[in-house]
C-alpha positions as CSV (number, residue, x, y, z in Angstrom):
1,M,0.0,-3.8,-12.2
2,R,-2.9,-6.2,-14.3
3,I,-5.7,-7.4,-16.9
4,R,-5.2,-10.7,-17.6
5,L,-2.2,-10.4,-15.8
6,L,0.1,-9.9,-16.4
7,A,-0.5,-8.5,-15.0
8,G,0.4,-6.4,-11.6
9,A,-1.1,-4.0,-13.2
10,L,-2.5,-0.8,-12.2
11,T,-4.8,-3.1,-10.0
12,L,-5.1,-6.6,-4.6
13,A,-6.7,-9.8,-3.9
14,L,-7.8,-10.7,-0.3
15,A,-8.8,-14.1,0.5
16,V,-11.1,-15.3,3.5
17,T,-11.5,-19.1,4.1
18,A,-13.6,-21.0,6.6
19,C,-12.1,-23.1,8.9
20,G,-13.1,-26.6,9.3
21,G,-14.3,-28.6,12.5
22,G,-12.3,-29.2,15.2
23,S,-9.4,-26.2,14.4
24,S,-8.3,-23.9,16.9
25,D,-10.4,-21.1,15.2
26,D,-13.4,-23.0,15.8
27,A,-12.6,-23.1,19.6
28,A,-12.3,-19.5,19.5
29,G,-15.6,-19.1,18.3
30,A,-17.7,-17.3,15.5
31,G,-16.4,-13.7,14.9
32,A,-19.0,-11.3,15.8
33,G,-22.2,-12.1,14.0
34,G,-21.5,-15.6,13.3
35,G,-19.5,-17.4,10.5
36,T,-16.2,-18.3,10.2
37,K,-13.6,-16.9,12.5
38,T,-10.5,-16.6,10.5
39,V,-10.8,-14.3,7.2
40,R,-7.9,-15.2,4.5
41,L,-7.1,-12.1,2.4
42,A,-5.4,-12.9,-0.7
43,V,-2.5,-10.1,-1.2
44,N,-1.2,-9.4,-4.7
45,P,2.3,-8.0,-5.5
46,W,1.8,-4.3,-5.8
47,I,1.7,-1.8,-2.8
48,G,-2.0,-0.5,-3.4
49,Y,-3.5,-3.9,-2.8
50,E,-1.3,-4.2,0.1
51,A,-2.8,-0.8,1.8
52,S,-6.3,-2.0,0.9
53,A,-5.7,-5.4,2.8
54,A,-4.2,-3.7,5.8
55,V,-7.0,-1.6,6.2
56,V,-9.5,-4.2,5.9
57,A,-7.8,-6.5,8.0
58,Y,-7.4,-4.0,10.8
59,L,-11.1,-3.5,10.7
60,L,-11.7,-6.9,10.5
61,E,-9.4,-7.6,13.6
62,H,-10.3,-4.4,15.6
63,E,-14.0,-3.6,14.9
64,L,-15.2,-7.1,14.1
65,G,-12.9,-9.6,16.3
66,Y,-12.1,-11.8,13.3
67,K,-8.6,-13.3,12.9
68,V,-7.1,-12.2,9.5
69,E,-4.6,-14.3,7.5
70,K,-2.8,-12.8,4.5
71,I,-2.0,-14.8,1.6
72,E,0.8,-13.5,-0.7
73,S,0.5,-14.5,-4.3
74,G,-0.1,-13.5,-7.8
75,E,-3.2,-12.5,-9.3
76,A,-4.1,-15.8,-10.9
77,D,-2.6,-17.9,-8.3
78,S,-5.2,-16.1,-5.9
79,W,-8.1,-17.4,-7.8
80,K,-7.0,-21.0,-7.8
81,G,-7.2,-20.5,-3.8
82,F,-11.2,-20.2,-4.2
83,E,-11.2,-24.1,-5.4
84,K,-8.5,-25.3,-3.1
85,G,-10.3,-23.4,-0.2
86,T,-7.1,-21.2,1.1
87,V,-8.7,-18.0,-0.2
88,D,-11.7,-16.3,0.7
89,V,-11.5,-12.7,-0.8
90,I,-9.8,-11.0,-3.6
91,L,-9.6,-7.5,-2.8
92,E,-8.7,-6.0,-5.9
93,N,-9.6,-7.6,-9.1
94,W,-8.3,-6.1,-12.5
95,N,-11.0,-7.3,-14.6
96,H,-9.9,-11.0,-15.5
97,P,-12.5,-12.2,-17.5
98,E,-10.8,-15.4,-18.3
99,L,-10.6,-16.1,-14.5
100,K,-14.4,-15.3,-13.9
101,K,-15.3,-17.6,-16.4
102,E,-13.2,-20.5,-14.9
103,Y,-13.9,-19.8,-11.4
104,I,-17.3,-18.2,-11.7
105,D,-19.4,-19.6,-14.3
106,D,-18.0,-23.1,-14.9
107,K,-16.6,-24.3,-11.6
108,K,-18.7,-22.0,-9.6
109,V,-16.6,-21.6,-6.2
110,A,-16.4,-17.8,-6.7
111,I,-18.8,-15.0,-7.0
112,T,-18.6,-11.2,-7.2
113,A,-18.8,-9.2,-4.5
114,G,-19.6,-5.6,-5.7
115,E,-16.8,-2.8,-6.6
116,D,-14.3,-1.7,-4.4
117,G,-14.5,1.9,-5.3
118,N,-10.8,2.1,-7.0
119,K,-10.7,3.2,-10.4
120,G,-7.7,1.6,-12.3
121,V,-5.8,2.9,-15.2
122,L,-3.4,1.0,-17.1
123,G,-1.0,2.5,-19.6
124,W,2.4,3.2,-21.1
125,Y,4.2,6.5,-19.2
126,V,7.2,9.0,-20.0
127,P,8.8,11.1,-17.2
128,E,7.2,15.0,-17.5
129,W,10.5,16.3,-18.5
130,M,10.3,14.1,-21.8
131,V,6.9,15.9,-22.8
132,R,8.4,19.4,-22.3
133,K,11.6,18.4,-24.6
134,Y,9.8,16.5,-27.1
135,P,6.1,17.7,-27.3
136,D,4.8,15.2,-29.7
137,I,6.1,11.8,-27.8
138,T,2.8,11.4,-25.9
139,D,1.3,10.6,-29.6
140,W,2.2,6.8,-30.2
141,H,2.7,7.4,-33.9
142,N,5.9,9.5,-33.0
143,L,7.2,6.7,-30.8
144,A,9.1,5.0,-33.8
145,K,11.0,8.3,-34.6
146,H,12.1,8.6,-30.9
147,K,13.1,4.9,-30.4
148,D,16.8,5.9,-30.3
149,L,16.1,7.8,-26.9
150,F,15.0,4.5,-25.3
151,K,17.8,2.5,-26.4
152,T,19.4,0.4,-23.6
153,D,21.9,-2.7,-23.3
154,K,19.0,-5.0,-22.9
155,S,17.0,-3.8,-26.0
156,D,19.0,-5.4,-28.8
157,G,19.4,-1.9,-30.6
158,L,15.6,-1.2,-30.4
159,G,14.0,1.0,-28.2
160,Q,13.1,-0.3,-24.7
161,Y,9.7,-0.4,-23.1
162,L,9.9,-1.3,-19.5
163,A,7.6,-3.6,-18.0
164,G,6.8,-4.7,-14.6
165,D,6.3,-8.3,-13.1
166,K,5.6,-10.8,-15.8
167,S,2.3,-11.7,-14.1
168,F,0.7,-8.3,-14.0
169,V,-2.2,-7.9,-16.5
170,T,-0.3,-6.5,-19.8
171,N,-1.2,-6.4,-23.6
172,D,2.1,-4.7,-24.4
173,E,4.2,-7.4,-26.5
174,A,1.4,-7.9,-28.6
175,L,0.4,-4.1,-29.1
176,I,4.2,-3.3,-30.1
177,K,4.1,-5.9,-32.7
178,N,0.8,-5.0,-33.9
179,L,1.5,-1.5,-33.9
180,S,4.8,-1.9,-35.7
181,L,6.6,0.0,-33.2
182,P,10.5,-0.9,-33.2
183,Y,10.3,-1.4,-29.4
184,K,11.3,-4.5,-26.9
185,V,9.7,-5.4,-23.9
186,V,12.1,-5.6,-21.0
187,Y,10.7,-6.9,-17.7
188,S,11.9,-5.1,-14.6
189,G,10.2,-8.0,-12.2
190,S,8.6,-5.9,-9.8
191,E,6.7,-2.8,-8.8
192,E,9.5,-1.6,-6.8
193,A,11.8,-1.7,-9.8
194,L,9.4,0.4,-11.8
195,I,9.4,2.9,-9.1
196,A,12.7,3.1,-8.7
197,A,13.1,3.5,-12.5
198,A,10.7,6.3,-12.6
199,R,12.4,8.4,-10.1
200,K,15.6,7.8,-11.7
201,A,14.7,8.9,-15.2
202,T,12.8,12.0,-13.5
203,E,16.1,13.0,-11.1
204,S,18.6,12.6,-13.9
205,E,16.5,13.2,-16.9
206,T,17.2,10.1,-18.6
207,P,14.6,8.5,-21.1
208,L,12.2,6.4,-20.0
209,L,9.2,4.6,-21.6
210,M,7.3,2.2,-18.8
211,Y,4.4,0.3,-18.2
212,F,2.5,1.9,-15.2
213,Y,-0.7,2.5,-13.7
214,E,-3.1,4.1,-10.9
215,P,-4.3,4.2,-8.2
216,Q,-0.3,4.5,-7.3
217,W,1.2,6.8,-4.4
218,L,3.9,7.8,-6.7
219,F,1.9,10.3,-8.6
220,N,1.9,12.4,-5.3
221,Q,5.7,12.7,-5.7
222,L,6.4,13.1,-9.1
223,K,4.7,13.3,-12.6
224,L,4.4,10.9,-15.3
225,V,2.7,11.5,-18.5
226,K,0.4,8.9,-20.3
227,I,1.0,8.2,-24.0
228,N,-2.0,8.1,-26.2
229,L,-2.2,4.9,-27.6
230,P,-5.1,4.2,-30.4
231,P,-8.4,4.8,-28.3
232,Y,-10.1,1.9,-26.6
233,A,-13.5,0.8,-27.7
234,I,-15.6,-2.3,-26.6
235,G,-14.5,-5.3,-28.1
236,C,-11.1,-4.0,-29.2
237,D,-9.6,-6.2,-27.1
238,D,-11.3,-9.2,-27.3
239,N,-8.1,-11.1,-29.4
240,V,-5.1,-10.0,-27.5
241,K,-3.0,-11.5,-30.6
242,T,-4.7,-9.0,-33.0
243,I,-5.1,-6.1,-30.2
244,T,-4.1,-2.6,-31.3
245,C,-5.9,-0.5,-28.9
246,D,-5.3,1.0,-25.4
247,Y,-6.3,-0.3,-22.1
248,P,-10.0,0.1,-21.0
249,P,-10.9,1.9,-17.9
250,Y,-11.3,-0.5,-14.9
251,L,-13.8,-0.3,-12.2
252,L,-12.0,-2.7,-9.5
253,D,-14.3,-5.2,-7.7
254,K,-14.1,-7.7,-5.2
255,I,-14.4,-11.5,-5.7
256,V,-15.0,-14.1,-2.8
257,S,-15.4,-17.7,-2.4
258,V,-19.2,-19.4,-2.6
259,K,-18.2,-20.8,0.7
260,F,-17.1,-17.7,2.4
261,S,-20.5,-15.8,0.9
262,K,-22.5,-18.6,2.9
263,T,-20.5,-18.9,5.9
264,G,-18.5,-15.7,6.4
265,G,-20.9,-13.9,8.8
266,K,-20.5,-10.3,9.2
267,A,-17.0,-10.7,7.9
268,Y,-18.7,-11.2,4.4
269,E,-21.1,-8.3,5.0
270,F,-18.0,-5.7,5.9
271,I,-16.3,-7.2,2.7
272,K,-19.5,-6.4,0.6
273,N,-19.8,-3.0,2.1
274,W,-16.3,-2.1,1.7
275,S,-15.4,0.7,-1.1
276,W,-13.1,3.6,-1.0
277,T,-11.3,5.8,-3.5
278,N,-8.0,6.2,-4.9
279,G,-7.3,9.0,-2.9
280,D,-7.8,6.8,0.4
281,Q,-5.6,4.0,-1.1
282,N,-2.8,6.1,-2.0
283,A,-2.6,7.9,1.1
284,V,-2.2,4.5,3.0
285,A,0.6,3.3,0.4
286,Y,2.4,6.2,0.6
287,D,2.5,5.9,4.5
288,I,3.7,2.3,4.1
289,A,6.2,3.0,1.1
290,V,7.5,6.3,1.8
291,N,7.0,7.0,5.6
292,K,8.2,3.5,6.0
293,M,5.3,2.8,8.5
294,S,4.2,-0.7,9.0
295,A,1.2,-1.8,7.2
296,E,-0.7,-2.0,10.4
297,A,0.5,1.2,11.7
298,A,-0.6,3.1,8.1
299,A,-4.0,1.3,8.6
300,K,-4.5,2.3,12.2
301,K,-3.6,6.4,10.9
302,W,-6.2,6.3,8.3
303,V,-8.7,4.4,10.4
304,D,-8.2,7.1,13.0
305,A,-8.7,9.7,10.8
306,N,-11.7,8.2,8.6
307,R,-14.1,7.1,10.8
308,I,-16.9,8.9,8.9
309,V,-15.9,6.9,5.9
310,W,-15.5,3.4,7.3
311,Q,-18.4,3.4,9.9
312,D,-21.0,2.1,7.0
313,W,-18.7,-0.6,6.6
314,I,-19.2,-2.3,9.7
315,P,-22.5,-4.2,9.6
316,A,-25.3,-3.6,12.1
């Protein structure tokens, strides 16, 4: 979900780390095309990222002969891995200018590796039935008069705004304060909890105002409608303490360690080439979340059906 995160929003990190001399991986030899044999992918806590990591790992292993180690961590912790040498690749970076400054500009342990093709959207959402019943509710100016709809035993007499994992990118506490909205942010704790709340609110027609994001497989099952916050303009979110605007559109990108960029061989070239769509990610995520396929099985299904997409990612 995920800007400065939050975090997650909305948006996955893959880490690939070169192995030192004398390790079992070195004994196994370099991956196809030379360079490190093991690729360590950071995996952040939302299903879309897991889907991306599954496909990238499957192709690295089955097409290029690399070993892949998945490092599960929050967004900011994944960046720390560049400095520690435990992460080589983040596949889905949701902006994070402060982390880019620290690890790319200042410490010089990471570099960008291009966009991953996913277009990220963060925002406030309500179930579609609420828009039919309260047509004006998508205008943020009207949220104050509808606050009683969203009261819960956790919101202290205010309307409840349901957020996700505290590590996700989010400006919501500041937005609520600066827009003088009578709401309290309540953290659900995870993407799974947000999805469960959205399903319950849709099926039982109970009011819900929540943080959510795209790409997200859930939109294949039910309809959520985005609230129109004050429009985003360049620079309006420079100071989160005074922010009063919506989230910007995100062109998600890939981050790799400097060491991996120099020693990763064909694995690094593959990561640079890899780019897919929201629809691709959602299809794999849906198979994992709804069809209960393993990440590897879901990745294999997508790979088998989309050779024309991924064949250009494989280095010559």
